[in-house]
C-alpha positions as CSV (number, residue, x, y, z in Angstrom):
1,M,-60.2,-134.9,-45.7
2,K,-63.8,-135.3,-44.4
3,R,-62.6,-134.6,-40.9
4,Q,-60.9,-131.4,-42.0
5,R,-64.1,-130.2,-43.8
6,N,-66.2,-130.9,-40.7
7,R,-63.7,-129.2,-38.4
8,G,-63.8,-126.1,-40.7
9,R,-67.6,-126.0,-40.6
10,V,-67.6,-126.3,-36.8
11,V,-65.1,-123.5,-36.3
12,A,-66.8,-121.3,-38.9
13,A,-70.2,-121.9,-37.3
14,A,-68.8,-121.2,-33.8
15,L,-67.2,-118.0,-34.9
16,A,-70.4,-116.9,-36.6
17,A,-72.5,-117.8,-33.6
18,M,-70.2,-116.0,-31.2
19,C,-70.0,-112.9,-33.3
20,A,-73.8,-112.8,-33.8
21,A,-74.3,-113.2,-30.1
22,A,-71.9,-110.4,-29.4
23,V,-73.6,-107.8,-31.6
24,L,-77.2,-108.6,-31.0
25,P,-78.7,-105.9,-28.7
26,G,-79.6,-107.1,-25.2
27,Q,-83.1,-107.6,-24.1
28,A,-84.7,-106.0,-21.1
29,H,-84.9,-108.3,-18.1
30,A,-88.5,-109.4,-17.5
31,A,-88.3,-110.2,-13.8
32,G,-91.4,-111.1,-11.9
33,P,-92.7,-109.1,-8.9
34,G,-90.3,-109.0,-6.0
35,V,-87.3,-110.3,-8.0
36,Y,-84.2,-108.1,-7.8
37,A,-81.5,-108.4,-10.5
38,F,-78.1,-108.4,-8.9
39,D,-75.0,-107.4,-10.8
40,P,-74.0,-110.6,-12.7
41,E,-70.3,-109.7,-12.0
42,A,-70.8,-109.5,-8.2
43,K,-68.5,-111.5,-6.0
44,K,-69.8,-113.3,-3.0
45,V,-68.4,-112.1,0.3
46,Q,-69.3,-113.0,3.9
47,G,-69.7,-110.2,6.5
48,A,-67.8,-110.7,9.8
49,T,-69.2,-110.1,13.3
50,A,-65.6,-109.2,14.4
51,N,-64.0,-106.3,12.6
52,V,-60.5,-107.9,12.6
53,E,-61.9,-110.8,10.6
54,A,-63.6,-108.6,8.0
55,S,-63.1,-109.4,4.3
56,E,-61.8,-106.6,2.1
57,L,-63.8,-104.9,-0.6
58,D,-61.9,-103.8,-3.7
59,E,-62.7,-100.5,-5.3
60,G,-65.2,-100.6,-8.2
61,V,-66.0,-104.3,-7.7
62,P,-69.7,-105.3,-6.9
63,Y,-70.2,-107.8,-4.1
64,R,-73.1,-109.9,-2.8
65,S,-73.6,-110.7,0.8
66,T,-76.4,-111.5,3.3
67,I,-77.6,-110.2,6.6
68,R,-80.0,-111.5,9.2
69,A,-82.4,-109.6,11.4
70,G,-80.5,-107.6,14.1
71,E,-77.1,-108.6,12.7
72,K,-74.1,-106.2,12.5
73,L,-71.6,-107.2,9.9
74,Y,-68.1,-105.8,9.2
75,Y,-66.3,-105.4,5.8
76,R,-63.0,-103.6,5.2
77,V,-61.8,-101.1,2.6
78,T,-58.4,-99.4,2.0
79,L,-58.5,-95.6,1.4
80,D,-55.9,-93.2,0.2
81,D,-55.4,-89.8,1.9
82,V,-56.8,-87.6,-0.8
83,S,-60.0,-89.1,-2.2
84,A,-63.6,-89.0,-1.0
85,A,-64.8,-92.6,-0.6
86,Y,-68.3,-94.1,-0.7
87,V,-69.6,-97.5,0.3
88,S,-73.2,-98.4,-0.6
89,A,-75.4,-101.3,0.4
90,V,-78.6,-102.2,-1.4
91,A,-80.8,-104.3,1.0
92,V,-83.1,-106.8,-0.7
93,P,-85.6,-108.5,1.5
94,G,-87.1,-111.8,0.6
95,D,-90.1,-111.9,-1.6
96,G,-93.3,-111.4,0.4
97,G,-91.6,-110.7,3.7
98,T,-93.4,-108.3,6.0
99,V,-91.6,-105.1,7.3
100,A,-92.6,-102.4,9.8
101,Y,-92.1,-98.7,10.0
102,G,-88.4,-98.0,10.7
103,D,-87.1,-101.3,9.5
104,G,-84.0,-100.8,7.3
105,V,-80.2,-100.8,7.2
106,D,-77.5,-98.5,8.5
107,V,-74.1,-98.2,6.8
108,S,-71.2,-96.6,8.5
109,L,-67.5,-96.1,7.6
110,R,-65.2,-96.2,10.6
111,E,-61.5,-96.1,11.5
112,T,-60.4,-99.4,12.9
113,D,-60.5,-97.9,16.4
114,D,-64.3,-97.4,15.8
115,S,-64.1,-93.6,15.2
116,Q,-67.0,-92.9,12.8
117,C,-66.2,-91.1,9.5
118,G,-69.8,-91.0,8.2
119,S,-73.0,-93.0,8.1
120,G,-76.2,-93.3,6.2
121,R,-79.6,-95.0,6.7
122,A,-82.4,-96.3,4.5
123,N,-85.8,-97.6,5.7
124,F,-89.1,-98.6,4.2
125,G,-90.9,-95.6,5.7
126,S,-94.6,-95.4,6.1
127,G,-95.1,-97.6,3.1
128,E,-94.2,-100.6,5.2
129,Y,-93.7,-103.0,2.3
130,A,-90.6,-104.8,1.4
131,R,-88.6,-103.5,-1.6
132,P,-85.0,-102.9,-2.5
133,I,-83.6,-99.9,-0.5
134,A,-80.1,-98.4,-0.7
135,A,-77.9,-96.6,1.9
136,Y,-74.4,-95.3,1.7
137,A,-71.6,-93.9,4.0
138,F,-68.8,-91.7,2.9
139,R,-65.4,-90.3,4.0
140,T,-64.5,-86.8,2.8
141,V,-61.0,-85.3,3.0
142,E,-61.3,-81.8,4.6
143,E,-58.6,-79.3,5.5
144,G,-58.3,-78.9,9.3
145,S,-60.1,-82.2,10.1
146,T,-58.3,-84.8,12.2
147,T,-60.7,-87.7,11.9
148,C,-60.6,-90.3,9.0
149,Q,-58.1,-88.3,7.0
150,E,-55.2,-90.7,6.7
151,G,-54.7,-93.4,4.1
152,G,-55.1,-97.0,5.3
153,Q,-57.6,-99.6,6.3
154,Y,-61.1,-98.7,7.4
155,D,-64.1,-100.7,8.6
156,V,-67.5,-100.8,6.9
157,L,-70.3,-101.7,9.3
158,V,-73.7,-102.7,8.0
159,E,-76.5,-103.0,10.5
160,R,-80.0,-104.4,10.0
161,E,-83.0,-103.2,12.1
162,S,-86.2,-105.3,12.1
163,K,-89.1,-105.1,14.5
164,D,-90.2,-108.3,16.3
165,T,-93.4,-108.3,14.2
166,S,-91.4,-108.2,10.9
167,D,-90.3,-111.1,8.8
168,S,-87.0,-112.5,10.2
169,G,-85.8,-114.0,7.0
170,T,-82.3,-113.3,5.6
171,W,-81.9,-110.2,3.4
172,N,-79.5,-110.1,0.4
173,L,-77.0,-107.3,0.1
174,E,-75.3,-105.7,-2.9
175,L,-72.2,-103.8,-1.9
176,R,-70.0,-101.3,-3.7
177,F,-67.0,-99.3,-2.8
178,L,-66.0,-96.2,-4.9
179,Q,-63.5,-93.4,-4.6
180,E,-64.1,-90.0,-6.1
181,P,-61.6,-88.8,-8.7
182,R,-59.0,-86.2,-7.7
183,L,-59.7,-82.6,-8.4
184,R,-57.7,-80.7,-11.0
185,S,-54.4,-79.6,-9.6
186,G,-54.4,-75.9,-8.7
187,S,-58.2,-75.7,-8.9
188,S,-60.0,-73.8,-6.1
189,M,-63.3,-75.4,-5.1
190,P,-65.9,-73.8,-2.9
191,T,-66.0,-75.0,0.7
192,E,-69.5,-73.8,1.7
193,A,-73.0,-74.9,0.8
194,P,-74.9,-72.9,-1.9
195,D,-76.9,-70.0,-0.6
196,S,-79.7,-70.5,-3.0
197,W,-80.7,-72.4,-6.1
198,P,-83.8,-72.5,-8.5
199,S,-86.5,-74.3,-6.6
200,A,-89.5,-73.9,-8.9
201,S,-90.9,-77.0,-10.5
202,P,-91.0,-76.9,-14.4
203,P,-94.3,-77.0,-16.3
204,P,-95.5,-80.5,-17.1
205,L,-94.2,-82.1,-20.3
206,T,-96.6,-82.2,-23.2
207,G,-94.7,-84.2,-25.8
208,K,-95.6,-87.7,-27.1
209,Q,-95.5,-90.5,-24.6
210,Q,-93.1,-93.4,-25.4
211,K,-92.9,-96.9,-24.0
212,R,-89.7,-98.1,-22.3
213,S,-89.5,-101.1,-19.9
214,G,-87.6,-100.6,-16.7
215,G,-85.1,-103.1,-15.3
216,A,-85.2,-105.2,-12.1
217,G,-82.0,-103.7,-10.4
218,Y,-79.4,-101.0,-10.6
219,T,-77.3,-102.9,-13.1
220,E,-80.4,-103.5,-15.4
221,A,-81.7,-99.9,-15.0
222,T,-83.1,-98.7,-18.3
223,S,-81.6,-95.4,-19.6
224,L,-83.9,-92.4,-20.1
225,E,-83.6,-88.9,-21.5
226,N,-86.1,-86.1,-21.2
227,G,-89.6,-87.2,-22.0
228,R,-92.8,-89.0,-21.0
229,W,-92.1,-92.7,-20.6
230,Q,-94.8,-95.4,-20.2
231,D,-94.3,-98.7,-18.4
232,T,-96.2,-101.1,-16.1
233,V,-95.5,-102.2,-12.6
234,A,-97.1,-105.1,-10.7
235,P,-97.9,-105.2,-7.0
236,G,-94.7,-106.0,-5.1
237,Q,-92.5,-105.0,-8.1
238,T,-89.8,-102.4,-8.4
239,R,-88.7,-100.9,-11.8
240,F,-85.3,-99.3,-12.2
241,Y,-84.2,-96.5,-14.6
242,R,-81.2,-94.2,-14.9
243,V,-80.8,-90.7,-16.2
244,P,-77.5,-88.9,-17.1
245,V,-77.2,-85.7,-15.0
246,D,-74.1,-83.5,-15.6
247,W,-72.5,-80.8,-13.6
248,G,-74.9,-77.8,-13.3
249,Q,-77.9,-79.8,-14.4
250,Q,-81.1,-80.2,-12.4
251,I,-83.4,-83.3,-12.5
252,H,-87.1,-83.3,-12.1
253,A,-89.3,-86.5,-12.1
254,T,-93.0,-87.4,-11.7
255,A,-94.7,-90.8,-11.6
256,G,-98.3,-91.0,-12.5
257,L,-100.2,-94.2,-11.9
258,S,-103.1,-95.1,-14.2
259,N,-106.7,-95.7,-13.2
260,S,-107.8,-99.3,-12.5
261,T,-109.9,-100.9,-15.2
262,G,-111.8,-102.9,-12.5
263,S,-114.7,-101.8,-10.3
264,A,-112.7,-101.7,-7.1
265,D,-112.2,-98.4,-5.3
266,E,-110.4,-99.4,-2.2
267,F,-108.0,-96.9,-0.6
268,V,-104.3,-98.0,-0.3
269,G,-102.0,-95.6,1.4
270,N,-98.4,-95.1,0.1
271,A,-99.3,-97.4,-2.8
272,L,-96.5,-96.2,-5.1
273,T,-93.0,-94.9,-4.2
274,L,-90.8,-93.0,-6.5
275,S,-87.2,-92.8,-5.4
276,L,-84.0,-91.2,-6.7
277,A,-80.4,-92.3,-5.9
278,N,-77.1,-90.7,-7.0
279,P,-74.2,-92.3,-9.0
280,A,-72.8,-93.9,-5.8
281,Q,-76.3,-95.4,-5.1
282,G,-76.8,-93.0,-2.2
283,P,-80.5,-92.1,-1.5
284,V,-81.4,-88.6,-2.6
285,S,-85.2,-88.2,-2.4
286,D,-88.4,-90.0,-2.7
287,A,-92.2,-89.4,-3.0
288,S,-95.2,-91.5,-2.6
289,L,-98.9,-91.5,-3.6
290,S,-102.0,-93.1,-2.3
291,Y,-104.4,-95.0,-4.6
292,S,-108.2,-95.5,-4.8
293,G,-108.5,-96.8,-8.3
294,G,-108.3,-93.5,-10.0
295,P,-105.3,-91.7,-11.6
296,A,-102.8,-90.4,-9.1
297,S,-99.3,-88.9,-9.3
298,A,-96.3,-88.1,-7.1
299,S,-93.3,-85.8,-7.9
300,L,-89.9,-85.5,-6.3
301,Q,-89.3,-82.3,-4.5
302,P,-87.2,-79.8,-6.5
303,L,-83.5,-80.6,-6.1
304,P,-80.5,-78.3,-6.7
305,P,-78.4,-78.5,-9.8
306,V,-75.4,-80.9,-9.5
307,A,-72.6,-79.0,-7.8
308,Y,-69.4,-79.8,-5.8
309,R,-70.4,-77.4,-3.1
310,N,-73.7,-79.2,-2.4
311,R,-71.8,-81.7,-0.2
312,F,-71.4,-79.0,2.4
313,D,-75.1,-78.6,2.9
314,S,-76.7,-80.1,6.1
315,S,-79.7,-81.4,4.1
316,T,-79.1,-84.9,2.9
317,Q,-81.2,-84.2,-0.3
318,V,-78.9,-81.3,-1.3
319,S,-75.7,-83.0,-0.1
320,A,-76.4,-86.1,-2.3
321,M,-76.5,-84.0,-5.5
322,R,-72.7,-83.6,-5.2
323,F,-71.4,-85.2,-8.4
324,A,-72.4,-85.9,-12.0
325,G,-73.2,-89.3,-13.5
326,W,-76.1,-91.7,-13.9
327,Y,-78.9,-90.9,-11.4
328,Y,-81.2,-93.8,-10.6
329,L,-85.0,-93.6,-10.5
330,S,-87.0,-96.5,-9.1
331,V,-90.8,-97.1,-9.0
332,S,-92.2,-99.5,-6.5
333,L,-95.8,-100.6,-6.2
334,S,-97.1,-101.9,-2.9
335,P,-98.1,-105.6,-2.8
336,K,-101.3,-104.5,-0.9
337,L,-102.9,-103.5,-4.2
338,K,-103.1,-107.1,-5.1
339,E,-105.9,-107.7,-2.5
340,S,-108.2,-105.1,-4.1
341,Y,-107.0,-104.6,-7.7
342,G,-105.5,-108.0,-8.6
343,A,-102.0,-109.1,-9.5
344,E,-101.9,-107.7,-13.0
345,P,-99.4,-104.9,-13.7
346,I,-100.8,-101.3,-13.7
347,P,-99.7,-98.8,-16.4
348,F,-97.9,-95.7,-15.2
349,E,-96.1,-92.8,-16.7
350,L,-92.6,-91.6,-15.6
351,S,-91.9,-88.0,-16.7
352,V,-88.3,-86.9,-16.7
353,Q,-86.8,-83.4,-17.2
354,V,-83.1,-82.5,-16.9
355,K,-82.6,-78.8,-17.1
356,N,-79.6,-76.5,-17.8
357,K,-76.5,-76.7,-19.9
358,A,-73.8,-79.0,-18.7
359,E,-70.8,-77.4,-17.0
360,E,-67.1,-78.4,-16.8
361,S,-66.1,-81.3,-14.6
362,P,-63.8,-80.3,-11.7
363,Y,-61.9,-83.6,-11.8
364,D,-58.4,-84.3,-13.2
365,G,-58.7,-86.8,-16.0
366,D,-61.4,-89.4,-16.5
367,A,-64.3,-89.0,-14.1
368,G,-65.5,-92.6,-14.4
369,V,-68.9,-93.1,-12.9
370,F,-68.9,-89.5,-11.6
371,G,-69.2,-88.0,-15.0
372,V,-71.4,-87.8,-18.1
373,T,-70.1,-88.4,-21.6
374,D,-71.5,-88.0,-25.1
375,E,-71.7,-91.8,-25.3
376,D,-73.8,-91.8,-22.1
377,R,-76.3,-89.3,-23.7
378,E,-76.5,-91.6,-26.8
379,V,-77.1,-94.6,-24.6
380,A,-80.0,-92.6,-22.9
381,R,-81.4,-91.8,-26.3
382,K,-81.4,-95.5,-27.2
383,G,-82.8,-96.6,-23.9
384,Q,-80.0,-99.1,-23.2
385,N,-79.1,-100.5,-19.8
386,A,-75.4,-100.9,-18.8
387,E,-75.0,-104.4,-20.2
388,Q,-76.6,-103.4,-23.5
389,A,-74.4,-100.3,-23.7
390,A,-71.3,-102.3,-23.2
391,K,-72.2,-104.5,-26.2
392,S,-73.2,-101.7,-28.5
393,G,-69.8,-101.2,-30.1
394,P,-68.2,-103.9,-32.3
395,M,-65.1,-104.5,-30.0
396,K,-67.2,-103.9,-26.8
397,A,-69.7,-106.5,-28.1
398,V,-66.9,-109.0,-28.5
399,A,-65.6,-108.3,-25.0
400,A,-69.0,-108.6,-23.5
401,A,-69.5,-112.0,-25.2
402,G,-66.3,-113.3,-23.5
403,I,-64.0,-113.2,-26.5
404,G,-61.2,-110.7,-27.0
405,T,-60.0,-109.2,-30.2
406,G,-57.1,-111.6,-30.3
407,S,-59.4,-114.6,-30.0
408,V,-61.5,-113.4,-32.9
409,L,-58.4,-113.1,-35.0
410,V,-57.1,-116.5,-34.0
411,L,-60.5,-118.1,-34.8
412,G,-60.7,-116.2,-38.1
413,L,-57.2,-117.3,-39.1
414,G,-58.1,-120.8,-38.1
415,V,-61.1,-120.8,-40.4
416,W,-59.0,-119.3,-43.2
417,M,-56.3,-121.9,-42.8
418,L,-58.8,-124.8,-43.0
419,L,-60.5,-123.4,-46.0
420,A,-57.1,-122.8,-47.7
421,R,-56.1,-126.4,-47.1
422,R,-59.4,-127.6,-48.6
423,R,-58.8,-125.5,-51.7
424,A,-55.2,-126.6,-51.9
425,A,-56.1,-130.3,-51.6
426,A,-58.9,-130.0,-54.2
427,G,-56.9,-128.1,-56.8
428,A,-53.4,-129.7,-56.3
429,P,-51.8,-131.6,-59.2
430,A,-51.0,-135.3,-58.8
431,G,-47.4,-134.5,-57.9
432,G,-48.6,-132.8,-54.8
433,G,-47.1,-129.3,-55.4
434,H,-49.3,-126.2,-54.8
435,Q,-49.1,-122.5,-54.7
436,G,-49.4,-120.6,-51.4
437,H,-52.7,-118.9,-50.6
438,Q,-52.8,-115.3,-49.3
439,P,-55.0,-114.4,-46.3
440,P,-58.2,-112.6,-47.2
441,Q,-57.7,-108.8,-47.1
442,G,-58.3,-107.3,-43.6
443,W,-56.8,-110.2,-41.5
């Protein structure tokens, strides 16, 4: 009898603990400078130097890999013959590693005979300090084209370029393969780039400033809506945020670094970098500011409203605004500031404005990551990252905690059965007969 009571208590306590863990809101990741938060669901994969030995990347699954200086690594994907495909690589140098102008990664998507479908490049630019950078390559299906149009296996080639004076340590990679949803049947989409679009910057926001802490990677990116958001960033650190931008909408962003509270007034060029990436983690635009201890700001150049036809523009900034979804903002602070201004984080303001009314999606069915839902807008209002958003609903919380609905019911019934036996044993007459108990209402 004592064993049954103890078992009941253990099961009940376990159920309560798991349910409590499932519904508690997630906390923002407080990573130190230079620490990148990789997707916790990422699978490890080894790049191959020979394309015929390449490991295959599954659609929608995050992967982790590594790449050495000067290395060229192959991975493989399987494409259909109707969908645009995207493969991104986030390159994460080691903490404190030195980089030079032009250092970076190239990503290309190729047929197995080495015919190139598309390529993209990301580098550290004139800032010349190590931080996470992202590049992507894509395949589009175009009428009249004869290259990369058939379904089948394709190679993904990731190449790292590092100068002899740069740190030769291994870089980490975060890889993703996505395919764009199919267009609605019978829909007629434009096949040319836009002739013009509103290119004026909006007036600065004047509303109340609010605090919101950024994440340490794309997966941990903190959701933002229109507003003035305050955070801090330490030398060598990158903060990540995400903003839902729907079809027809236009995003504007400005980062303003606070004055130093110390007496130093040393000049640091390209001290802060503000970057924007699209839902496929393809680079869109960036801006930088120099710092001398006083307030300084940098704004992204005006970008076009999200439109399908943007993909036909020769400008990479315009072309990258080709689909709706979560757009990622990152703020990086140069480690060089530590020499003159110390290692303490410096406050900054991130001003975000998304203009225009949302337009209809061109896709057939669920747009997945290439769309914006009412739930996404609510997540942005709450300031949740992807993991917190996945736990925000009762059943989603259970799933995120690693227990399915069926497991909860089984555990609940187990608790009820043990309690029922206790009550039956305690209240049964000496002859042993007892009445059956009914489950609590709702089970």
